[in-house]
All heavy atoms as a GROMACS GRO file, in nm:
protein
  628
    1MET      N    1   6.263   4.885  15.427
    1MET     CA    2   6.176   4.998  15.406
    1MET      C    3   6.058   4.952  15.321
    1MET      O    4   6.076   4.888  15.220
    1MET     CB    5   6.256   5.109  15.338
    1MET     CG    6   6.196   5.243  15.356
    1MET     SD    7   6.294   5.375  15.283
    1MET     CE    8   6.388   5.426  15.423
    2MET      N    9   5.940   4.983  15.365
    2MET     CA   10   5.819   4.948  15.291
    2MET      C   11   5.742   5.076  15.258
    2MET      O   12   5.714   5.155  15.347
    2MET     CB   13   5.730   4.855  15.373
    2MET     CG   14   5.790   4.719  15.399
    2MET     SD   15   5.680   4.614  15.494
    2MET     CE   16   5.541   4.601  15.385
    3ASN      N   17   5.710   5.096  15.132
    3ASN     CA   18   5.633   5.212  15.089
    3ASN      C   19   5.689   5.342  15.144
    3ASN      O   20   5.616   5.428  15.192
    3ASN     CB   21   5.485   5.198  15.129
    3ASN     CG   22   5.421   5.077  15.066
    3ASN    OD1   23   5.459   5.038  14.956
    3ASN    ND2   24   5.326   5.019  15.133
    4GLY      N   25   5.822   5.352  15.146
    4GLY     CA   26   5.884   5.473  15.197
    4GLY      C   27   5.892   5.480  15.348
    4GLY      O   28   5.939   5.578  15.404
    5GLN      N   29   5.842   5.379  15.417
    5GLN     CA   30   5.846   5.377  15.563
    5GLN      C   31   5.940   5.266  15.609
    5GLN      O   32   5.949   5.161  15.548
    5GLN     CB   33   5.708   5.352  15.621
    5GLN     CG   34   5.610   5.463  15.590
    5GLN     CD   35   5.472   5.432  15.647
    5GLN    OE1   36   5.448   5.325  15.700
    5GLN    NE2   37   5.383   5.528  15.636
    6ILE      N   38   6.006   5.291  15.717
    6ILE     CA   39   6.098   5.191  15.773
    6ILE      C   40   6.017   5.087  15.850
    6ILE      O   41   5.928   5.120  15.927
    6ILE     CB   42   6.200   5.258  15.868
    6ILE    CG1   43   6.287   5.355  15.789
    6ILE    CG2   44   6.285   5.154  15.938
    6ILE    CD1   45   6.380   5.437  15.874
    7THR      N   46   6.050   4.960  15.828
    7THR     CA   47   5.988   4.851  15.901
    7THR      C   48   6.084   4.810  16.012
    7THR      O   49   6.189   4.754  15.985
    7THR     CB   50   5.959   4.732  15.808
    7THR    OG1   51   5.879   4.777  15.700
    7THR    CG2   52   5.889   4.620  15.883
    8TYR      N   53   6.048   4.837  16.135
    8TYR     CA   54   6.138   4.811  16.247
    8TYR      C   55   6.128   4.668  16.299
    8TYR      O   56   6.222   4.617  16.356
    8TYR     CB   57   6.108   4.908  16.362
    8TYR     CG   58   6.149   5.049  16.331
    8TYR    CD1   59   6.054   5.145  16.300
    8TYR    CD2   60   6.282   5.086  16.333
    8TYR    CE1   61   6.091   5.275  16.272
    8TYR    CE2   62   6.321   5.216  16.305
    8TYR     CZ   63   6.225   5.310  16.274
    8TYR     OH   64   6.263   5.438  16.247
    9TYR      N   65   6.017   4.604  16.287
    9TYR     CA   66   5.996   4.475  16.351
    9TYR      C   67   5.976   4.361  16.251
    9TYR      O   68   5.907   4.265  16.280
    9TYR     CB   69   5.879   4.484  16.449
    9TYR     CG   70   5.905   4.586  16.557
    9TYR    CD1   71   5.843   4.711  16.554
    9TYR    CD2   72   5.993   4.558  16.659
    9TYR    CE1   73   5.869   4.805  16.652
    9TYR    CE2   74   6.020   4.652  16.757
    9TYR     CZ   75   5.958   4.775  16.753
    9TYR     OH   76   5.984   4.868  16.850
   10ASP      N   77   6.040   4.370  16.136
   10ASP     CA   78   6.024   4.263  16.038
   10ASP      C   79   6.095   4.134  16.079
   10ASP      O   80   6.074   4.029  16.023
   10ASP     CB   81   6.071   4.308  15.900
   10ASP     CG   82   6.215   4.354  15.896
   10ASP    OD1   83   6.274   4.374  16.004
   10ASP    OD2   84   6.268   4.370  15.785
   11TRP      N   85   6.177   4.140  16.183
   11TRP     CA   86   6.248   4.023  16.234
   11TRP      C   87   6.163   3.938  16.328
   11TRP      O   88   6.196   3.824  16.357
   11TRP     CB   89   6.375   4.066  16.309
   11TRP     CG   90   6.347   4.170  16.414
   11TRP    CD1   91   6.350   4.306  16.400
   11TRP    CD2   92   6.308   4.147  16.550
   11TRP    NE1   93   6.316   4.368  16.518
   11TRP    CE2   94   6.289   4.272  16.612
   11TRP    CE3   95   6.286   4.032  16.626
   11TRP    CZ2   96   6.251   4.285  16.746
   11TRP    CZ3   97   6.248   4.046  16.758
   11TRP    CH2   98   6.231   4.172  16.817
   12VAL      N   99   6.051   3.990  16.375
   12VAL     CA  100   5.969   3.920  16.474
   12VAL      C  101   5.917   3.786  16.423
   12VAL      O  102   5.932   3.684  16.492
   12VAL     CB  103   5.854   4.010  16.525
   12VAL    CG1  104   5.757   3.932  16.612
   12VAL    CG2  105   5.911   4.129  16.600
   13PRO      N  106   5.859   3.776  16.303
   13PRO     CA  107   5.812   3.646  16.256
   13PRO      C  108   5.925   3.543  16.243
   13PRO      O  109   5.906   3.425  16.272
   13PRO     CB  110   5.749   3.676  16.120
   13PRO     CG  111   5.715   3.820  16.124
   13PRO     CD  112   5.820   3.883  16.211
   14PHE      N  113   6.042   3.589  16.202
   14PHE     CA  114   6.158   3.500  16.188
   14PHE      C  115   6.194   3.436  16.322
   14PHE      O  116   6.204   3.314  16.334
   14PHE     CB  117   6.276   3.580  16.132
   14PHE     CG  118   6.406   3.504  16.130
   14PHE    CD1  119   6.430   3.408  16.034
   14PHE    CD2  120   6.505   3.531  16.224
   14PHE    CE1  121   6.550   3.337  16.032
   14PHE    CE2  122   6.625   3.463  16.222
   14PHE     CZ  123   6.648   3.365  16.126
   15PHE      N  124   6.212   3.519  16.424
   15PHE     CA  125   6.248   3.466  16.555
   15PHE      C  126   6.133   3.391  16.622
   15PHE      O  127   6.155   3.297  16.697
   15PHE     CB  128   6.302   3.577  16.646
   15PHE     CG  129   6.446   3.608  16.616
   15PHE    CD1  130   6.479   3.716  16.537
   15PHE    CD2  131   6.547   3.528  16.666
   15PHE    CE1  132   6.612   3.743  16.508
   15PHE    CE2  133   6.680   3.554  16.638
   15PHE     CZ  134   6.713   3.662  16.559
   16ASN      N  135   6.011   3.428  16.592
   16ASN     CA  136   5.895   3.354  16.644
   16ASN      C  137   5.896   3.211  16.590
   16ASN      O  138   5.874   3.116  16.666
   16ASN     CB  139   5.765   3.425  16.607
   16ASN     CG  140   5.647   3.361  16.674
   16ASN    OD1  141   5.648   3.333  16.792
   16ASN    ND2  142   5.541   3.338  16.596
   17ALA      N  143   5.921   3.196  16.461
   17ALA     CA  144   5.927   3.061  16.401
   17ALA      C  145   6.041   2.980  16.460
   17ALA      O  146   6.025   2.860  16.489
   17ALA     CB  147   5.942   3.073  16.250
   18ILE      N  148   6.155   3.042  16.482
   18ILE     CA  149   6.268   2.972  16.542
   18ILE      C  150   6.234   2.928  16.684
   18ILE      O  151   6.264   2.815  16.724
   18ILE     CB  152   6.394   3.062  16.542
   18ILE    CG1  153   6.444   3.074  16.399
   18ILE    CG2  154   6.503   3.006  16.632
   18ILE    CD1  155   6.551   3.176  16.379
   19CYS      N  156   6.171   3.014  16.760
   19CYS     CA  157   6.134   2.980  16.899
   19CYS      C  158   6.034   2.866  16.903
   19CYS      O  159   6.041   2.780  16.993
   19CYS     CB  160   6.080   3.102  16.971
   19CYS     SG  161   6.209   3.222  17.008
   20GLU      N  162   5.944   2.859  16.807
   20GLU     CA  163   5.848   2.748  16.803
   20GLU      C  164   5.921   2.616  16.781
   20GLU      O  165   5.890   2.516  16.846
   20GLU     CB  166   5.744   2.772  16.695
   20GLU     CG  167   5.646   2.882  16.731
   20GLU     CD  168   5.548   2.914  16.619
   20GLU    OE1  169   5.550   2.844  16.515
   20GLU    OE2  170   5.469   3.008  16.635
   21VAL      N  171   6.018   2.614  16.690
   21VAL     CA  172   6.094   2.492  16.666
   21VAL      C  173   6.177   2.456  16.788
   21VAL      O  174   6.180   2.340  16.832
   21VAL     CB  175   6.185   2.508  16.541
   21VAL    CG1  176   6.281   2.391  16.530
   21VAL    CG2  177   6.101   2.521  16.416
   22LEU      N  178   6.243   2.555  16.846
   22LEU     CA  179   6.326   2.529  16.965
   22LEU      C  180   6.242   2.480  17.082
   22LEU      O  181   6.288   2.395  17.160
   22LEU     CB  182   6.404   2.654  17.004
   22LEU     CG  183   6.515   2.694  16.908
   22LEU    CD1  184   6.582   2.822  16.955
   22LEU    CD2  185   6.617   2.584  16.891
   23GLU      N  186   6.120   2.528  17.094
   23GLU     CA  187   6.033   2.480  17.200
   23GLU      C  188   6.000   2.332  17.183
   23GLU      O  189   6.003   2.255  17.279
   23GLU     CB  190   5.903   2.562  17.203
   23GLU     CG  191   5.809   2.520  17.313
   23GLU     CD  192   5.682   2.602  17.315
   23GLU    OE1  193   5.647   2.666  17.215
   23GLU    OE2  194   5.615   2.600  17.420
   24MET      N  195   5.975   2.291  17.059
   24MET     CA  196   5.948   2.150  17.033
   24MET      C  197   6.072   2.065  17.061
   24MET      O  198   6.063   1.959  17.122
   24MET     CB  199   5.902   2.130  16.889
   24MET     CG  200   5.762   2.177  16.862
   24MET     SD  201   5.702   2.135  16.697
   24MET     CE  202   5.814   2.227  16.592
   25VAL      N  203   6.186   2.112  17.018
   25VAL     CA  204   6.312   2.039  17.039
   25VAL      C  205   6.343   2.030  17.188
   25VAL      O  206   6.378   1.924  17.240
   25VAL     CB  207   6.427   2.106  16.962
   25VAL    CG1  208   6.561   2.050  17.005
   25VAL    CG2  209   6.408   2.092  16.812
   26ALA      N  210   6.329   2.140  17.259
   26ALA     CA  211   6.365   2.145  17.401
   26ALA      C  212   6.270   2.062  17.489
   26ALA      O  213   6.308   2.022  17.598
   26ALA     CB  214   6.368   2.289  17.450
   27SER      N  215   6.151   2.036  17.441
   27SER     CA  216   6.056   1.961  17.522
   27SER      C  217   6.092   1.814  17.533
   27SER      O  218   6.047   1.745  17.624
   27SER     CB  219   5.914   1.977  17.467
   27SER     OG  220   5.904   1.916  17.340
   28ASP      N  221   6.174   1.764  17.442
   28ASP     CA  222   6.217   1.624  17.448
   28ASP      C  223   6.350   1.618  17.522
   28ASP      O  224   6.457   1.641  17.465
   28ASP     CB  225   6.232   1.567  17.307
   28ASP     CG  226   6.265   1.418  17.306
   28ASP    OD1  227   6.297   1.362  17.413
   28ASP    OD2  228   6.259   1.359  17.198
   29LEU      N  229   6.344   1.588  17.650
   29LEU     CA  230   6.463   1.592  17.735
   29LEU      C  231   6.571   1.494  17.693
   29LEU      O  232   6.690   1.518  17.717
   29LEU     CB  233   6.424   1.567  17.881
   29LEU     CG  234   6.325   1.665  17.942
   29LEU    CD1  235   6.291   1.624  18.085
   29LEU    CD2  236   6.379   1.806  17.938
   30GLU      N  237   6.533   1.385  17.631
   30GLU     CA  238   6.631   1.282  17.593
   30GLU      C  239   6.715   1.322  17.472
   30GLU      O  240   6.831   1.283  17.462
   30GLU     CB  241   6.560   1.150  17.565
   30GLU     CG  242   6.500   1.087  17.689
   30GLU     CD  243   6.432   0.955  17.658
   30GLU    OE1  244   6.472   0.888  17.561
   30GLU    OE2  245   6.340   0.919  17.732
   31THR      N  246   6.659   1.398  17.380
   31THR     CA  247   6.730   1.427  17.255
   31THR      C  248   6.762   1.575  17.235
   31THR      O  249   6.824   1.610  17.135
   31THR     CB  250   6.647   1.379  17.134
   31THR    OG1  251   6.524   1.452  17.130
   31THR    CG2  252   6.622   1.230  17.140
   32ARG      N  253   6.720   1.661  17.327
   32ARG     CA  254   6.731   1.805  17.298
   32ARG      C  255   6.873   1.853  17.278
   32ARG      O  256   6.898   1.934  17.190
   32ARG     CB  257   6.660   1.888  17.402
   32ARG     CG  258   6.725   1.893  17.537
   32ARG     CD  259   6.650   1.987  17.627
   32ARG     NE  260   6.697   1.972  17.763
   32ARG     CZ  261   6.638   2.026  17.865
   32ARG    NH1  262   6.531   2.100  17.846
   32ARG    NH2  263   6.685   2.011  17.985
   33GLU      N  264   6.968   1.806  17.357
   33GLU     CA  265   7.106   1.853  17.340
   33GLU      C  266   7.162   1.811  17.205
   33GLU      O  267   7.227   1.891  17.137
   33GLU     CB  268   7.194   1.802  17.454
   33GLU     CG  269   7.162   1.869  17.585
   33GLU     CD  270   7.251   1.821  17.698
   33GLU    OE1  271   7.355   1.759  17.670
   33GLU    OE2  272   7.215   1.846  17.814
   34THR      N  273   7.136   1.689  17.166
   34THR     CA  274   7.183   1.640  17.036
   34THR      C  275   7.117   1.716  16.923
   34THR      O  276   7.183   1.758  16.828
   34THR     CB  277   7.152   1.489  17.022
   34THR    OG1  278   7.212   1.420  17.131
   34THR    CG2  279   7.206   1.435  16.892
   35ARG      N  280   6.986   1.736  16.932
   35ARG     CA  281   6.913   1.808  16.827
   35ARG      C  282   6.957   1.954  16.818
   35ARG      O  283   6.973   2.007  16.709
   35ARG     CB  284   6.762   1.801  16.854
   35ARG     CG  285   6.702   1.666  16.830
   35ARG     CD  286   6.694   1.630  16.681
   35ARG     NE  287   6.607   1.727  16.613
   35ARG     CZ  288   6.642   1.792  16.501
   35ARG    NH1  289   6.756   1.770  16.443
   35ARG    NH2  290   6.560   1.880  16.447
   36LEU      N  291   6.977   2.020  16.933
   36LEU     CA  292   7.022   2.159  16.930
   36LEU      C  293   7.160   2.170  16.865
   36LEU      O  294   7.186   2.263  16.788
   36LEU     CB  295   7.024   2.218  17.071
   36LEU     CG  296   6.889   2.258  17.127
   36LEU    CD1  297   6.901   2.291  17.275
   36LEU    CD2  298   6.832   2.376  17.050
   37LEU      N  299   7.247   2.076  16.894
   37LEU     CA  300   7.379   2.076  16.832
   37LEU      C  301   7.366   2.054  16.681
   37LEU      O  302   7.432   2.122  16.603
   37LEU     CB  303   7.469   1.970  16.895
   37LEU     CG  304   7.613   1.968  16.846
   37LEU    CD1  305   7.681   2.104  16.867
   37LEU    CD2  306   7.691   1.858  16.914
   38GLU      N  307   7.280   1.963  16.639
   38GLU     CA  308   7.258   1.939  16.496
   38GLU      C  309   7.204   2.065  16.428
   38GLU      O  310   7.246   2.099  16.317
   38GLU     CB  311   7.160   1.824  16.476
   38GLU     CG  312   7.216   1.689  16.510
   38GLU     CD  313   7.110   1.579  16.509
   38GLU    OE1  314   6.989   1.609  16.488
   38GLU    OE2  315   7.148   1.462  16.530
   39ILE      N  316   7.110   2.130  16.493
   39ILE     CA  317   7.054   2.254  16.436
   39ILE      C  318   7.162   2.360  16.424
   39ILE      O  319   7.172   2.429  16.321
   39ILE     CB  320   6.934   2.303  16.521
   39ILE    CG1  321   6.817   2.206  16.506
   39ILE    CG2  322   6.893   2.444  16.481
   39ILE    CD1  323   6.704   2.231  16.605
   40ALA      N  324   7.243   2.377  16.526
   40ALA     CA  325   7.351   2.476  16.522
   40ALA      C  326   7.451   2.442  16.414
   40ALA      O  327   7.499   2.530  16.341
   40ALA     CB  328   7.420   2.484  16.658
   41GLU      N  329   7.483   2.314  16.398
   41GLU     CA  330   7.578   2.274  16.294
   41GLU      C  331   7.523   2.301  16.154
   41GLU      O  332   7.600   2.332  16.063
   41GLU     CB  333   7.613   2.125  16.309
   41GLU     CG  334   7.701   2.097  16.427
   41GLU     CD  335   7.721   1.949  16.454
   41GLU    OE1  336   7.643   1.865  16.403
   41GLU    OE2  337   7.816   1.918  16.528
   42SER      N  338   7.392   2.290  16.138
   42SER     CA  339   7.333   2.318  16.007
   42SER      C  340   7.314   2.468  15.983
   42SER      O  341   7.294   2.510  15.869
   42SER     CB  342   7.200   2.244  15.992
   42SER     OG  343   7.103   2.300  16.075
   43THR      N  344   7.320   2.547  16.089
   43THR     CA  345   7.300   2.691  16.077
   43THR      C  346   7.431   2.767  16.057
   43THR      O  347   7.439   2.858  15.976
   43THR     CB  348   7.231   2.746  16.203
   43THR    OG1  349   7.110   2.676  16.225
   43THR    CG2  350   7.202   2.894  16.190
   44PHE      N  351   7.532   2.728  16.133
   44PHE     CA  352   7.657   2.802  16.136
   44PHE      C  353   7.770   2.723  16.071
   44PHE      O  354   7.769   2.601  16.071
   44PHE     CB  355   7.696   2.833  16.282
   44PHE     CG  356   7.591   2.908  16.356
   44PHE    CD1  357   7.510   2.844  16.449
   44PHE    CD2  358   7.570   3.043  16.334
   44PHE    CE1  359   7.411   2.912  16.517
   44PHE    CE2  360   7.471   3.113  16.401
   44PHE     CZ  361   7.391   3.046  16.492
   45HIS      N  362   7.866   2.797  16.017
   45HIS     CA  363   7.983   2.733  15.960
   45HIS      C  364   8.066   2.669  16.071
   45HIS      O  365   8.056   2.709  16.187
   45HIS     CB  366   8.068   2.833  15.882
   45HIS     CG  367   8.004   2.873  15.753
   45HIS    ND1  368   8.007   2.794  15.641
   45HIS    CD2  369   7.932   2.983  15.720
   45HIS    CE1  370   7.940   2.854  15.543
   45HIS    NE2  371   7.893   2.969  15.589
   46GLU      N  372   8.147   2.573  16.034
   46GLU     CA  373   8.220   2.493  16.133
   46GLU      C  374   8.314   2.574  16.221
   46GLU      O  375   8.350   2.530  16.330
   46GLU     CB  376   8.297   2.380  16.066
   46GLU     CG  377   8.400   2.429  15.967
   46GLU     CD  378   8.461   2.317  15.886
   46GLU    OE1  379   8.390   2.220  15.855
   46GLU    OE2  380   8.580   2.327  15.853
   47ASP      N  381   8.353   2.693  16.178
   47ASP     CA  382   8.444   2.774  16.260
   47ASP      C  383   8.371   2.874  16.350
   47ASP      O  384   8.435   2.956  16.416
   47ASP     CB  385   8.545   2.847  16.172
   47ASP     CG  386   8.480   2.942  16.074
   47ASP    OD1  387   8.359   2.928  16.046
   47ASP    OD2  388   8.551   3.030  16.021
   48HIS      N  389   8.238   2.864  16.358
   48HIS     CA  390   8.163   2.955  16.444
   48HIS      C  391   8.189   2.920  16.591
   48HIS      O  392   8.199   2.803  16.628
   48HIS     CB  393   8.013   2.946  16.415
   48HIS     CG  394   7.935   3.058  16.476
   48HIS    ND1  395   7.897   3.059  16.608
   48HIS    CD2  396   7.887   3.173  16.423
   48HIS    CE1  397   7.829   3.169  16.634
   48HIS    NE2  398   7.822   3.240  16.522
   49ARG      N  399   8.201   3.021  16.670
   49ARG     CA  400   8.234   3.005  16.813
   49ARG      C  401   8.136   2.915  16.888
   49ARG      O  402   8.175   2.841  16.978
   49ARG     CB  403   8.239   3.143  16.877
   49ARG     CG  404   8.284   3.142  17.018
   49ARG     CD  405   8.302   3.281  17.072
   49ARG     NE  406   8.234   3.381  16.990
   49ARG     CZ  407   8.216   3.506  17.022
   49ARG    NH1  408   8.260   3.549  17.137
   49ARG    NH2  409   8.155   3.591  16.944
   50ILE      N  410   8.008   2.918  16.854
   50ILE     CA  411   7.910   2.837  16.928
   50ILE      C  412   7.937   2.688  16.912
   50ILE      O  413   7.905   2.608  17.000
   50ILE     CB  414   7.765   2.871  16.886
   50ILE    CG1  415   7.666   2.818  16.990
   50ILE    CG2  416   7.734   2.818  16.748
   50ILE    CD1  417   7.525   2.865  16.972
   51LEU      N  418   8.000   2.648  16.803
   51LEU     CA  419   8.025   2.506  16.778
   51LEU      C  420   8.148   2.454  16.851
   51LEU      O  421   8.182   2.336  16.840
   51LEU     CB  422   8.037   2.480  16.628
   51LEU     CG  423   7.910   2.511  16.549
   51LEU    CD1  424   7.933   2.490  16.401
   51LEU    CD2  425   7.793   2.428  16.599
   52THR      N  426   8.213   2.538  16.929
   52THR     CA  427   8.326   2.490  17.009
   52THR      C  428   8.277   2.429  17.140
   52THR      O  429   8.357   2.372  17.214
   52THR     CB  430   8.424   2.605  17.041
   52THR    OG1  431   8.354   2.705  17.117
   52THR    CG2  432   8.480   2.666  16.914
   53ASN      N  433   8.147   2.438  17.167
   53ASN     CA  434   8.088   2.383  17.288
   53ASN      C  435   8.031   2.245  17.261
   53ASN      O  436   7.980   2.218  17.152
   53ASN     CB  437   7.977   2.474  17.340
   53ASN     CG  438   8.028   2.612  17.370
   53ASN    OD1  439   8.123   2.628  17.446
   53ASN    ND2  440   7.967   2.713  17.310
   54ASP      N  441   8.037   2.158  17.360
   54ASP     CA  442   7.978   2.025  17.348
   54ASP      C  443   7.827   2.029  17.364
   54ASP      O  444   7.757   1.943  17.314
   54ASP     CB  445   8.035   1.931  17.455
   54ASP     CG  446   8.182   1.904  17.434
   54ASP    OD1  447   8.230   1.918  17.321
   54ASP    OD2  448   8.248   1.868  17.533
   55ARG      N  449   7.780   2.130  17.436
   55ARG     CA  450   7.637   2.144  17.462
   55ARG      C  451   7.594   2.285  17.423
   55ARG      O  452   7.666   2.381  17.448
   55ARG     CB  453   7.607   2.120  17.609
   55ARG     CG  454   7.642   1.979  17.652
   55ARG     CD  455   7.642   1.963  17.800
   55ARG     NE  456   7.509   1.989  17.854
   55ARG     CZ  457   7.476   1.969  17.980
   55ARG    NH1  458   7.564   1.925  18.065
   55ARG    NH2  459   7.355   1.995  18.022
   56ILE      N  460   7.476   2.294  17.366
   56ILE     CA  461   7.423   2.423  17.325
   56ILE      C  462   7.282   2.437  17.382
   56ILE      O  463   7.200   2.346  17.368
   56ILE     CB  464   7.419   2.435  17.171
   56ILE    CG1  465   7.561   2.423  17.114
   56ILE    CG2  466   7.354   2.565  17.128
   56ILE    CD1  467   7.566   2.412  16.965
   57ASP      N  468   7.256   2.549  17.444
   57ASP     CA  469   7.121   2.573  17.496
   57ASP      C  470   7.046   2.666  17.400
   57ASP      O  471   7.108   2.734  17.319
   57ASP     CB  472   7.127   2.632  17.637
   57ASP     CG  473   7.189   2.768  17.637
   57ASP    OD1  474   7.312   2.776  17.647
   57ASP    OD2  475   7.113   2.867  17.627
   58PRO      N  476   6.914   2.668  17.406
   58PRO     CA  477   6.835   2.749  17.313
   58PRO      C  478   6.870   2.898  17.317
   58PRO      O  479   6.872   2.964  17.214
   58PRO     CB  480   6.690   2.726  17.358
   58PRO     CG  481   6.693   2.594  17.426
   58PRO     CD  482   6.828   2.585  17.491
   59PHE      N  483   6.899   2.950  17.434
   59PHE     CA  484   6.929   3.093  17.444
   59PHE      C  485   7.061   3.127  17.373
   59PHE      O  486   7.072   3.232  17.309
   59PHE     CB  487   6.933   3.138  17.590
   59PHE     CG  488   6.800   3.129  17.656
   59PHE    CD1  489   6.778   3.038  17.759
   59PHE    CD2  490   6.694   3.209  17.616
   59PHE    CE1  491   6.654   3.028  17.819
   59PHE    CE2  492   6.570   3.201  17.676
   59PHE     CZ  493   6.549   3.110  17.778
   60SER      N  494   7.158   3.040  17.386
   60SER     CA  495   7.286   3.062  17.318
   60SER      C  496   7.268   3.058  17.167
   60SER      O  497   7.327   3.137  17.094
   60SER     CB  498   7.390   2.957  17.359
   60SER     OG  499   7.419   2.969  17.495
   61TYR      N  500   7.185   2.967  17.121
   61TYR     CA  501   7.157   2.957  16.978
   61TYR      C  502   7.091   3.086  16.927
   61TYR      O  503   7.132   3.142  16.826
   61TYR     CB  504   7.068   2.836  16.950
   61TYR     CG  505   7.032   2.822  16.806
   61TYR    CD1  506   7.122   2.768  16.715
   61TYR    CD2  507   6.908   2.864  16.759
   61TYR    CE1  508   7.088   2.757  16.580
   61TYR    CE2  509   6.873   2.853  16.626
   61TYR     CZ  510   6.964   2.799  16.538
   61TYR     OH  511   6.930   2.789  16.405
   62ILE      N  512   6.990   3.132  16.997
   62ILE     CA  513   6.921   3.255  16.956
   62ILE      C  514   7.015   3.374  16.961
   62ILE      O  515   7.015   3.459  16.871
   62ILE     CB  516   6.795   3.278  17.042
   62ILE    CG1  517   6.692   3.171  17.009
   62ILE    CG2  518   6.738   3.418  17.020
   62ILE    CD1  519   6.572   3.170  17.101
   63TYR      N  520   7.097   3.381  17.065
   63TYR     CA  521   7.195   3.490  17.075
   63TYR      C  522   7.290   3.488  16.956
   63TYR      O  523   7.319   3.592  16.896
   63TYR     CB  524   7.272   3.480  17.206
   63TYR     CG  525   7.379   3.585  17.219
   63TYR    CD1  526   7.345   3.715  17.254
   63TYR    CD2  527   7.512   3.556  17.193
   63TYR    CE1  528   7.442   3.814  17.264
   63TYR    CE2  529   7.609   3.653  17.202
   63TYR     CZ  530   7.574   3.782  17.238
   63TYR     OH  531   7.671   3.879  17.246
   64ALA      N  532   7.338   3.370  16.920
   64ALA     CA  533   7.430   3.359  16.807
   64ALA      C  534   7.361   3.402  16.678
   64ALA      O  535   7.423   3.467  16.593
   64ALA     CB  536   7.482   3.216  16.795
   65LEU      N  537   7.233   3.370  16.663
   65LEU     CA  538   7.159   3.414  16.544
   65LEU      C  539   7.140   3.565  16.542
   65LEU      O  540   7.145   3.628  16.437
   65LEU     CB  541   7.021   3.350  16.541
   65LEU     CG  542   7.010   3.212  16.483
   65LEU    CD1  543   6.866   3.165  16.492
   65LEU    CD2  544   7.058   3.205  16.341
   66ALA      N  545   7.118   3.622  16.659
   66ALA     CA  546   7.088   3.765  16.667
   66ALA      C  547   7.211   3.851  16.641
   66ALA      O  548   7.197   3.968  16.608
   66ALA     CB  549   7.028   3.798  16.803
   67GLN      N  550   7.329   3.793  16.655
   67GLN     CA  551   7.449   3.869  16.626
   67GLN      C  552   7.453   3.898  16.476
   67GLN      O  553   7.404   3.821  16.396
   67GLN     CB  554   7.574   3.790  16.664
   67GLN     CG  555   7.590   3.771  16.811
   67GLN     CD  556   7.712   3.687  16.842
   67GLN    OE1  557   7.752   3.602  16.764
   67GLN    NE2  558   7.771   3.711  16.957
   68ARG      N  559   7.512   4.005  16.441
   68ARG     CA  560   7.518   4.042  16.299
   68ARG      C  561   7.641   3.985  16.231
   68ARG      O  562   7.705   4.050  16.152
   68ARG     CB  563   7.514   4.193  16.285
   68ARG     CG  564   7.382   4.249  16.328
   68ARG     CD  565   7.379   4.396  16.307
   68ARG     NE  566   7.245   4.442  16.337
   68ARG     CZ  567   7.175   4.519  16.258
   68ARG    NH1  568   7.227   4.560  16.146
   68ARG    NH2  569   7.055   4.555  16.291
   69ASN      N  570   7.674   3.862  16.263
   69ASN     CA  571   7.790   3.797  16.206
   69ASN      C  572   7.744   3.705  16.094
   69ASN      O  573   7.747   3.584  16.105
   69ASN     CB  574   7.863   3.717  16.315
   69ASN     CG  575   7.993   3.660  16.264
   69ASN    OD1  576   8.028   3.678  16.150
   69ASN    ND2  577   8.061   3.589  16.350
   70THR      N  578   7.702   3.761  15.982
   70THR     CA  579   7.647   3.682  15.874
   70THR      C  580   7.755   3.605  15.798
   70THR      O  581   7.723   3.515  15.722
   70THR     CB  582   7.571   3.771  15.774
   70THR    OG1  583   7.657   3.874  15.728
   70THR    CG2  584   7.449   3.830  15.841
   71VAL      N  585   7.882   3.637  15.820
   71VAL     CA  586   7.989   3.564  15.753
   71VAL      C  587   7.989   3.417  15.797
   71VAL      O  588   8.015   3.328  15.719
   71VAL     CB  589   8.126   3.630  15.785
   71VAL    CG1  590   8.240   3.545  15.734
   71VAL    CG2  591   8.132   3.769  15.726
   72ASN      N  592   7.958   3.392  15.923
   72ASN     CA  593   7.961   3.257  15.978
   72ASN      C  594   7.824   3.191  15.987
   72ASN      O  595   7.806   3.093  16.055
   72ASN     CB  596   8.024   3.258  16.118
   72ASN     CG  597   8.172   3.283  16.111
   72ASN    OD1  598   8.240   3.228  16.026
   72ASN    ND2  599   8.221   3.370  16.197
   73GLN      N  600   7.726   3.244  15.916
   73GLN     CA  601   7.592   3.185  15.915
   73GLN      C  602   7.556   3.139  15.775
   73GLN      O  603   7.594   3.201  15.676
   73GLN     CB  604   7.488   3.286  15.964
   73GLN     CG  605   7.508   3.323  16.109
   73GLN     CD  606   7.410   3.430  16.153
   73GLN    OE1  607   7.333   3.480  16.075
   73GLN    NE2  608   7.416   3.462  16.279
   74ARG      N  609   7.484   3.033  15.770
   74ARG     CA  610   7.438   2.980  15.641
   74ARG      C  611   7.299   3.032  15.614
   74ARG      O  612   7.228   3.077  15.704
   74ARG     CB  613   7.438   2.828  15.645
   74ARG     CG  614   7.575   2.771  15.668
   74ARG     CD  615   7.568   2.621  15.673
   74ARG     NE  616   7.703   2.571  15.700
   74ARG     CZ  617   7.727   2.454  15.750
   74ARG    NH1  618   7.630   2.372  15.780
   74ARG    NH2  619   7.851   2.415  15.770
   75GLN      N  620   7.256   3.022  15.490
   75GLN     CA  621   7.118   3.060  15.455
   75GLN      C  622   7.027   2.966  15.526
   75GLN      O  623   6.929   2.983  15.578
   75GLN     CB  624   7.096   3.051  15.306
   75GLN     CG  625   7.174   3.153  15.229
   75GLN     CD  626   7.124   3.295  15.248
   75GLN    OE1  627   7.012   3.318  15.290
   75GLN    NE2  628   7.207   3.391  15.221
   0.00000   0.00000   0.00000
């Protein structure tokens, strides 16, 4: 809430910044799977469901972030 008004889209800059990084990572076909896995490992705790996969795609990463499961996410 800002100045008594609800801010509905304050999440947009956050996800925009994430998409910019993911775009750079995904553009390198040789390292993208490894880098995406490293990013997911640094974002989520080791027991997060996304880390049970050998490969992670950008959409799965964003979906996992968008879930309101903050218990399994790191700062």
